[in-house]
N, C-alpha and C positions, 0 to 999 in steps of 0.2 A: 373329227374322224382321224385327222392326220396324227393327233396326239395319241389316239388309241393304237395305231400301228406302230408308234415309236415306243410303246411300252414293252417290257420284257414278256416272255411267254407266260410266266406265273401270274402276272398282273392281268394279262388278257383273259386267262382262264378264270380268274376270280370274278372279273366284271361279267363275263358271259354267265357264270353260274349264278351270280346275284340277279342278273336280268331275268333269267329262266325262273329262279325262285320267286321273285316278286310277281312275275306274271301268273304263275301257278297259285300263289297265295291270294292274289287279287281276284282271280276267277272264283276260288272257293269262297272268298269273303263276300263277294257281290252276288254270287248265284242264289237265286230263290226259285224253286220249282213252281211256286204259285204265281210268281210275277217275274217272268223271264227278262223283263227290261231292266237294264242297268241304271240304278238310281244315281242322280248327281250327289246326293248326300253321302252315299257309301263310297263313291269315288274319292271325294274330297277327305272323308274320314279315313280311308285307307292311306291316302298320301300323308295325312296327319300322323298316323302310327308308323308308316314307313320312315318318315322324317325322324321321329323319335328313335327308332331302331338304328337309323344311320348314325346319329350322334352317339349312341351307345356302342355300336360296332367299331366305328373308326376313330372316336375320340376317347371315350371312357375306358373301353377295354385295353387299348395299348398304353394309355397314359396312367391309368389307375390300377386296373385289375391285374394286368400282366406284371406291373411293378409291385404288386402285393400291397397296395394302398386301398385295402378293401373298404375301410370306413368312407373315404372320399368317393369310392365308386358307388356304393349303395346309396349314399346321401344324394349323389348326382342323378342316379337312376330314378330315385323317388321324386326328385324335382322334375325331371323330364316327363314322367308318367303323370304327375299332377298337372303339368302344363298341357299334355294331350287331352286329359279329362276336362280341364277348364276350357280349352279351346273348342271342344265338342259341345259341352254344355252351355257355354256363355255366348258362342258365336255361331257355329253351325246350326244347332237346333233352333236358335232364334231366327235364322235366315230361312230354313227349310220347313220348320214345324212350329211357327210362332203360337199357334192356338192350341197345341196339344203337348208335345214332349217338352217344349220350352217353358211350360207353365209350372213345372215341378222338377225337383231333383230326386232321382230314383235312389240315391245312396251311394256310399263309397264302394261297398261290395259289388253292387250291380255294375257300376261304372268300370271297376277293375275287370270284372268278368267280361265286359264289352271290349276293353282296350288290350288286356294282357295276352290273349291268345295269338294275335297277329304279331305283337312285339316279341313274345317268347319264341315263336317259330323262326322269325328272321334273326334274332340275336343268337338262338340255339344253333342254327345252321352256320352262322358266321363263326361261332366258337368252335364248332366241329371242324370247319374248314382250316382254322388257325391251328388247331391241335394236330390235324393231319399233316399240314405243311411243316409244323415243328417236328413232328415225328420223322418225316422225310429228311429234314435237315440233320437231325440226329444220326439217322442211318448213314447219310452221306459223310458226316463228320467221322463216324466210326470207321467207315470204309477208308477214308483219307488217312486216319490215324493208323489203321491196319497196314495200309500200303507203305506209308512212311516207316513204320516199324520193321516191315519186311526188308525194305531197301537198306535200312540201317544194319540189320542182322546180316544181310548178304554182303554189305561193304566191309564188315569185320572179317569175313573169311579170307578174301584176297590178300590183304596185308599179312595176316597170320601165316598163311601158306607160304607166301613169298619170303618172309623172314626166315622160316625154317629151312627152305631149300637153298636160299643164298648162303646160308652158313655152310650147308653141305657142299655147295659148289666151291665155296672159298677153301675148304679143307682139301678137296681134290686138286685144286689149282696150286695150293702150297706144295702138295706132294708131286706136282707135275704129272698127274695121272693121265694115262691114254684115254681114260673114260670121260674126261672133262668135255670134249666136243659132243659126246652122246648125251651127257646130262644137259648141256645147253640146248640141244635139239628137243629133248624130252620136255624140259622146262618151258621152252618156247611154245610147243604144242599145247601143253596144259594151260599156260597162261592165255593163249589165244582163245581157247574155249571159255575160259573164266571171264575174260574181258569183253568178248564180242558175241559168243554164241549163246550165252545164258543170261542176257539182259532181260529176257521175258520172265513172267512168273513161272511158266511151265515150259519144258523142252521136250523134243521127241525122245523117247526112252532109249532108242538105239544110240543116239548121240551121247547121252549121259553114260551109258555102259562103256562106249568107246573111250570116253574121257576117263572113266575109272580104271580102264586097263592101262592107259598111258600113265595115269597118276600112280598106279601100283608099280609099274615098271620103273618109274622115276625113283620112287622110294626104295625099290628093291636093291638099287645100286648101293645103298648104304650097308646092306647086309652081306653082299658078296658070298663068301663060302661059309658064313657063320650059321646058316640055317636054310630053311626051305619055304618058299612062298607059293601058295596055291590060289588061283583065281578062276572060278568056274561059274558059267552062266548056262541057263536052259530056258528055252522057249521065248527068248527075247524077240520082240517084233516092234515095229514102228507105228502100230495102231494106237498105242497108249502114250501118255505124256506123264512127265514127273517134274516136281520142283527140283531145280539144279542144285548142285553142291550140298546135298543133304547127306548122302551115303558116303561121300568122300571124307566127311569129318570122322566117321567111325573107323575108316581104313587108315586115315592119318593117325588117329588115336592108337590104333593097334601097333603101328610101327613105332610110335613114341614109347608106348608101354614096353615093348620088347627090346629095343635098342638101348633104352635108358637103364634097363636092369640086367640085361644079359649080354655076354660077350661070345657065347656059342649056344648051340642047340636051340636056336630061334625057330619058331614056326608061326606062320600067319596063314589062316585058311579063310578064304572069302567065297561065299556061295550066294548066287542071285538067280532065283527061279520065278518065273511068271506063270500063274496058272490060267486056265481058259476063261476065268471070270474077271481077269484083270487084277488079281491080288498078287502084289509082289512080296516075295518071301526073301528077306536079306539076312544072311547069317555071317558073322565074322568072329573067328576065334583066334586068339593069339596067346603065346606063352609070355610070362613075365615072373619075376622074382619079387617077393615082398621086401622092399627096401624103402628107405625114407623118401627118396626122390621120386617114387612112383605113386605116393599116396595122393598127391595133388592132381594127378592126371585125370582121374575120374570126375573131378570137380572144376575142370578148367573152362575157359571162355568158350571153346568150340562145342563141347557137349552141352553146356547151358543154352548156347546159341541154337543148336539143332533142335533141342526139345521145344524151345519157344517157337521156332519156325513150324515144327510139326503141329503145335497146338493151333497156330494161326491158319496154316494152309490145309490141314487134314483133321479138323475137329470131328471126333467120332468116326474117323476113317483110318486110324493107325493104332498099332499096339506095339509098344517098345518095351523090351525086357533086357536088363543089363545085370550081369552078375559075375562075381569073382570067386572061383573055386579051384582049389588044388593047383595053384600057379597057372590057371587059365582064365583069361578074361573073355567073357562071352557076350555078344551083342545079337539080339534077335529082334528084327523089325518086320512087322506085316503092314503093308501099305496098300490101301484100296486105290488104284489108279483110275483115271478118267480117260476116255477116248478123245482123240482129236487134239488140235492145238488151239489154245485160247488166244 
């Protein structure tokens, strides 16, 4: 009994399942409506079959069948069933029916029909149990791999963002710009969110939008008087949650497109609207000029990263459209959000 309680929950569940299964099969095997009394022969015969099934379930299945050694498995099963039949015909029947059934052998087919139903039921349910357990392990492994991949993808964002903005900060510091303290404060606010507030898979929508505003203001300092930045939100509330640091990749891309190719007449227009059904409509337009160093921007790490995260976090719940047309880079993302915080 102490050994049972020391087992893990999966082993306990299997033992209880097998006990219930054996009791049910035993009752069906021994039940006879014309003779309700349980016969000693049937009790011992059932234990004979159950012992054979036990060897198949816990020795032959894991050692041969699951290792794809099918010839060894089927030969061993044939030996065990032959032993069950021989034990019943040569020992049990001679003890319980010496003057009737023990006097003749009914044949292999009849003997198999007598032995196989119980063994097939016990082995079949064990095989189904193992298959269900294996499927559960596969699902857990898939979830673990998915979580690991998401953590890896998210970890790529922070260094990428930090690298770009430290370069900007360095430029302002060299020029001894009066904006340097403001940039440090904005950068500190954004990094605080990225490092501490968005550790979870999902965050409150309002917090993410506030981060995007700070993020946009931080990047806007690069443009100064060279263009116009617009950031508009509508119907944002905290009833919904969103995966963090997805939308910021598109905004960061917009600034990179514009500042890398233009020295004036820059525009970046960001619009985020939440409808009553929790569908987030994100649009980002930015100007750019077709030059050599902007060709790689649409194929960078950040964009591939965010596409992969969308596939993992919002399967069949997002629609991403990206196009370049007449010196305008346009991103349109529809995202079906969920309520509450996970």
